[in-house]
Kinemage of the C-alpha trace (Angstrom):
@kinemage 1
@onewidth
@group {chain A} dominant
@subgroup {mainchain}
@vectorlist {calphas} color= white
{ca met a 1} P 0.196 -54.508 -41.016
{ca asn a 2} L 0.318 -50.405 -42.018
{ca asn a 3} L 2.048 -49.600 -38.984
{ca ile a 4} L 5.012 -52.080 -39.792
{ca leu a 5} L 4.968 -50.216 -43.364
{ca asp a 6} L 4.595 -46.851 -41.628
{ca asn a 7} L 7.411 -47.526 -39.775
{ca ile a 8} L 9.727 -49.463 -41.734
{ca leu a 9} L 9.497 -46.067 -43.721
{ca ser a 10} L 10.625 -43.666 -41.660
{ca leu a 11} L 13.288 -46.081 -40.609
{ca ile a 12} L 15.053 -46.216 -44.320
{ca tyr a 13} L 13.596 -42.763 -45.303
{ca pro a 14} L 14.313 -40.106 -42.952
{ca pro a 15} L 11.265 -36.681 -43.079
{ca val a 16} L 12.504 -34.631 -46.253
{ca cys a 17} L 10.975 -32.059 -48.273
{ca gly a 18} L 9.906 -34.145 -51.787
{ca phe a 19} L 9.766 -31.352 -53.298
{ca cys a 20} L 13.962 -30.016 -52.857
{ca gly a 21} L 15.030 -32.890 -50.705
{ca lys a 22} L 15.830 -30.823 -47.931
{ca ile a 23} L 15.983 -33.145 -44.605
{ca asp a 24} L 12.309 -31.696 -42.731
{ca lys a 25} L 10.066 -33.092 -40.013
{ca asn a 26} L 7.153 -31.648 -41.729
{ca tyr a 27} L 7.532 -33.587 -44.833
{ca ile a 28} L 7.584 -30.090 -46.781
{ca cys a 29} L 9.950 -26.800 -46.368
{ca lys a 30} L 8.613 -23.316 -46.174
{ca lys a 31} L 10.336 -22.273 -49.111
{ca cys a 32} L 8.537 -25.103 -51.117
{ca ser a 33} L 5.425 -24.244 -48.878
{ca leu a 34} L 5.663 -20.963 -50.921
{ca lys a 35} L 6.175 -22.017 -54.468
{ca ile a 36} L 3.690 -24.579 -54.662
{ca lys a 37} L 1.055 -21.999 -53.840
{ca glu a 38} L 1.154 -20.613 -57.387
{ca tyr a 39} L -0.392 -24.631 -58.522
{ca glu a 40} L -3.371 -24.310 -56.313
{ca ile a 41} L -7.003 -24.284 -58.146
{ca lys a 42} L -9.061 -22.482 -56.063
{ca asn a 43} L -12.766 -23.499 -56.429
{ca asp a 44} L -12.258 -25.862 -59.092
{ca cys a 45} L -14.838 -28.808 -59.449
{ca ile a 46} L -14.746 -31.675 -61.228
{ca thr a 47} L -17.359 -31.710 -63.511
{ca lys a 48} L -20.527 -33.465 -61.634
{ca asn a 49} L -22.696 -35.817 -63.612
{ca met a 50} L -25.026 -38.784 -62.339
{ca tyr a 51} L -23.039 -40.165 -61.180
{ca ile a 52} L -20.482 -37.525 -59.203
{ca asp a 53} L -21.834 -35.258 -57.093
{ca glu a 54} L -19.134 -33.311 -56.441
{ca gly a 55} L -15.334 -33.526 -56.856
{ca tyr a 56} L -12.217 -31.678 -56.704
{ca ser a 57} L -8.626 -31.038 -56.981
{ca ile a 58} L -6.005 -29.030 -55.390
{ca phe a 59} L -3.203 -28.514 -57.799
{ca arg a 60} L -2.747 -28.250 -61.720
{ca tyr a 61} L -0.589 -31.072 -62.986
{ca lys a 62} L 1.987 -28.635 -64.022
{ca gly a 63} L 5.522 -27.487 -63.092
{ca ile a 64} L 7.410 -29.280 -59.342
{ca ile a 65} L 3.735 -30.910 -58.970
{ca arg a 66} L 3.731 -32.504 -61.441
{ca asp a 67} L 7.428 -33.681 -61.808
{ca thr a 68} L 7.276 -34.425 -58.335
{ca phe a 69} L 4.049 -36.769 -58.621
{ca ile a 70} L 5.782 -38.890 -61.349
{ca lys a 71} L 9.263 -39.246 -59.211
{ca tyr a 72} L 6.989 -40.483 -57.132
{ca lys a 73} L 4.453 -42.666 -59.223
{ca phe a 74} L 7.155 -44.390 -62.039
{ca asn a 75} L 10.957 -43.684 -59.823
{ca asn a 76} L 10.579 -46.409 -56.780
{ca lys a 77} L 9.777 -43.336 -54.228
{ca pro a 78} L 7.164 -44.139 -52.162
{ca tyr a 79} L 8.239 -41.924 -48.574
{ca leu a 80} L 6.965 -38.971 -51.098
{ca ser a 81} L 3.548 -40.289 -50.270
{ca lys a 82} L 4.118 -38.413 -46.983
{ca thr a 83} L 4.617 -35.145 -48.382
{ca phe a 84} L 1.405 -35.323 -50.462
{ca ser a 85} L -0.617 -36.654 -48.156
{ca lys a 86} L 0.972 -33.614 -45.237
{ca ile a 87} L -0.524 -30.867 -48.093
{ca ile a 88} L -3.932 -32.632 -48.195
{ca leu a 89} L -3.922 -32.610 -44.160
{ca lys a 90} L -3.021 -28.968 -43.762
{ca asn a 91} L -5.746 -27.992 -46.196
{ca lys a 92} L -9.178 -26.993 -43.800
{ca lys a 93} L -11.526 -26.574 -47.123
{ca ile a 94} L -10.654 -30.751 -48.458
{ca cys a 95} L -10.530 -32.045 -45.138
{ca gly a 96} L -13.799 -30.396 -44.222
{ca ile a 97} L -15.229 -32.005 -47.350
{ca leu a 98} L -13.613 -35.150 -46.342
{ca lys a 99} L -15.267 -35.909 -42.876
{ca lys a 100} L -18.720 -35.653 -44.709
{ca tyr a 101} L -18.015 -38.602 -46.452
{ca asp a 102} L -18.493 -43.131 -44.684
{ca ile a 103} L -15.806 -43.900 -46.606
{ca ile a 104} L -12.509 -43.204 -48.844
{ca ile a 105} L -11.648 -45.730 -51.951
{ca pro a 106} L -8.894 -45.277 -53.249
{ca val a 107} L -8.710 -45.977 -57.017
{ca pro a 108} L -7.226 -49.227 -58.013
{ca val a 109} L -4.448 -50.361 -60.208
{ca his a 110} L -4.410 -54.010 -61.320
{ca lys a 111} L -2.320 -56.792 -59.472
{ca lys a 112} L 0.337 -56.846 -62.123
{ca arg a 113} L 0.750 -53.394 -62.544
{ca lys a 114} L 0.780 -53.089 -58.578
{ca gln a 115} L 3.489 -56.132 -58.202
{ca lys a 116} L 5.685 -54.210 -61.191
{ca arg a 117} L 5.480 -50.857 -59.293
{ca gly a 118} L 5.657 -52.507 -55.869
{ca tyr a 119} L 2.682 -49.966 -54.491
{ca asn a 120} L -0.325 -48.141 -55.383
{ca gln a 121} L 0.308 -44.731 -55.178
{ca thr a 122} L -2.733 -43.561 -54.640
{ca glu a 123} L -3.779 -46.286 -51.459
{ca ile a 124} L -0.700 -45.223 -49.713
{ca ile a 125} L -1.728 -41.632 -49.649
{ca ala a 126} L -5.410 -41.922 -49.028
{ca arg a 127} L -4.739 -44.567 -46.082
{ca glu a 128} L -2.499 -41.801 -44.261
{ca ile a 129} L -5.686 -38.922 -44.987
{ca ala a 130} L -8.227 -41.643 -43.490
{ca lys a 131} L -6.338 -42.483 -40.654
{ca ala a 132} L -5.309 -38.797 -39.856
{ca leu a 133} L -8.875 -37.495 -40.124
{ca asp a 134} L -10.466 -41.549 -38.858
{ca ile a 135} L -12.182 -42.137 -42.220
{ca lys a 136} L -13.091 -45.669 -43.292
{ca ile a 137} L -10.745 -46.980 -46.318
{ca val a 138} L -11.689 -49.477 -48.587
{ca thr a 139} L -10.039 -51.222 -50.973
{ca asp a 140} L -11.539 -54.740 -51.461
{ca val a 141} L -14.919 -53.081 -52.857
{ca leu a 142} L -13.643 -51.237 -56.385
{ca ile a 143} L -11.375 -53.544 -58.163
{ca lys a 144} L -9.376 -53.353 -61.190
{ca asn a 145} L -10.170 -56.674 -63.374
{ca lys a 146} L -8.348 -55.283 -66.780
{ca asn a 147} L -4.959 -54.902 -66.521
{ca ile a 148} L -5.184 -52.250 -69.894
{ca lys a 149} L -2.981 -49.536 -71.540
{ca pro a 150} L -1.979 -46.348 -69.703
{ca gln a 151} L -4.355 -43.747 -69.829
{ca ser a 152} L -1.336 -41.356 -70.472
{ca gln a 153} L -0.748 -43.000 -72.669
{ca leu a 154} L -3.623 -42.825 -75.430
{ca thr a 155} L -6.228 -39.668 -76.393
{ca lys a 156} L -9.153 -38.569 -74.741
{ca arg a 157} L -11.624 -40.917 -77.353
{ca asp a 158} L -9.316 -43.774 -76.760
{ca arg a 159} L -9.056 -43.705 -72.826
{ca lys a 160} L -13.170 -43.725 -72.138
{ca gln a 161} L -13.121 -46.887 -74.035
{ca asn a 162} L -9.826 -48.327 -72.621
{ca val a 163} L -11.265 -47.895 -69.172
{ca lys a 164} L -15.347 -49.391 -70.379
{ca asn a 165} L -15.711 -52.302 -68.195
{ca ala a 166} L -12.001 -52.164 -66.255
{ca phe a 167} L -13.499 -51.676 -63.083
{ca lys a 168} L -15.942 -54.239 -60.981
{ca val a 169} L -17.809 -53.915 -57.493
{ca gln a 170} L -17.050 -56.850 -54.940
{ca asn a 171} L -18.700 -56.952 -51.419
{ca asn a 172} L -21.486 -54.054 -52.559
{ca lys a 173} L -22.364 -54.589 -48.839
{ca lys a 174} L -19.791 -52.148 -47.811
{ca ile a 175} L -20.934 -49.514 -49.163
{ca ile a 176} L -25.255 -49.643 -49.852
{ca asn a 177} L -26.645 -46.286 -48.767
{ca lys a 178} L -23.123 -45.315 -47.533
{ca ser a 179} L -21.342 -41.626 -48.688
{ca ile a 180} L -18.222 -42.528 -50.306
{ca leu a 181} L -15.208 -40.669 -51.296
{ca ile a 182} L -13.188 -41.825 -54.299
{ca phe a 183} L -9.458 -40.591 -54.338
{ca asp a 184} L -7.485 -40.732 -57.356
{ca asp a 185} L -4.223 -39.144 -58.160
{ca val a 186} L -4.066 -36.984 -61.539
{ca tyr a 187} L -7.536 -36.156 -62.886
{ca thr a 188} L -7.348 -35.461 -67.026
{ca thr a 189} L -10.217 -36.122 -69.186
{ca gly a 190} L -11.862 -37.749 -66.080
{ca ser a 191} L -12.528 -40.949 -68.553
{ca thr a 192} L -10.940 -43.266 -64.999
{ca ile a 193} L -12.756 -41.162 -62.393
{ca asn a 194} L -16.230 -41.369 -64.266
{ca glu a 195} L -15.821 -45.349 -64.765
{ca cys a 196} L -14.967 -46.267 -60.987
{ca ser a 197} L -18.065 -43.730 -60.057
{ca lys a 198} L -20.732 -45.254 -62.302
{ca val a 199} L -20.077 -49.017 -61.025
{ca ile a 200} L -19.815 -47.788 -57.281
{ca lys a 201} L -22.873 -45.833 -57.881
{ca leu a 202} L -24.942 -48.552 -59.578
{ca ala a 203} L -23.700 -50.833 -56.847
{ca gly a 204} L -25.393 -48.963 -54.502
{ca ala a 205} L -23.841 -46.007 -53.029
{ca lys a 206} L -25.260 -43.009 -51.713
{ca asn a 207} L -23.434 -40.235 -53.287
{ca ile a 208} L -20.073 -39.516 -54.449
{ca gly a 209} L -17.410 -37.203 -54.199
{ca ile a 210} L -14.155 -37.171 -55.990
{ca leu a 211} L -10.654 -35.961 -54.675
{ca thr a 212} L -7.928 -36.226 -56.911
{ca ile a 213} L -3.719 -34.239 -56.348
{ca ala a 214} L -4.278 -32.326 -59.245
{ca lys a 215} L -5.756 -31.648 -62.132
{ca asp a 216} L -4.219 -31.125 -65.631
């Protein structure tokens, strides 16, 4: 099914640079490759806690990184996933980190939100990364069981309360004693990623790493 989706997207959307729209077989042109370097985060680690063993973000959530991701997430442009996945796969340090993990779990969206948007933007990128690096991806363990308010509309204090008990784990046999990499789009306060890490760790995961495309 995923290969069929990839073929359909390739036919409908030609390979373009996700930032400037220029046709480019690498999904990012040389000019934009240089431009996004100013947003790169060097050795930035997401705060560790009793549930998170290590965590990384690739970019600061600013400028063309922010603008392009908003288009991808909210403007029905699933083909932009190619640009973000290519950027991640070209990062040798990040790929080395990813290969340490048994399973990648993308942060899920509620089924009503996914139906309205048409896709889970995080899952699409995670699938492309997992396929390229030959890492197992699991999407039927971490479930979002509450259709909560968008985190972007809330204060830091309200975000933590908003995601409380919003996620649950099923099929936990798949993750017991496994090293799990949780993949999300943007890290802001950490409320969402912390809640996801908590339920996965308590369900039996050995250790948990976090990777997000950007950090606000």
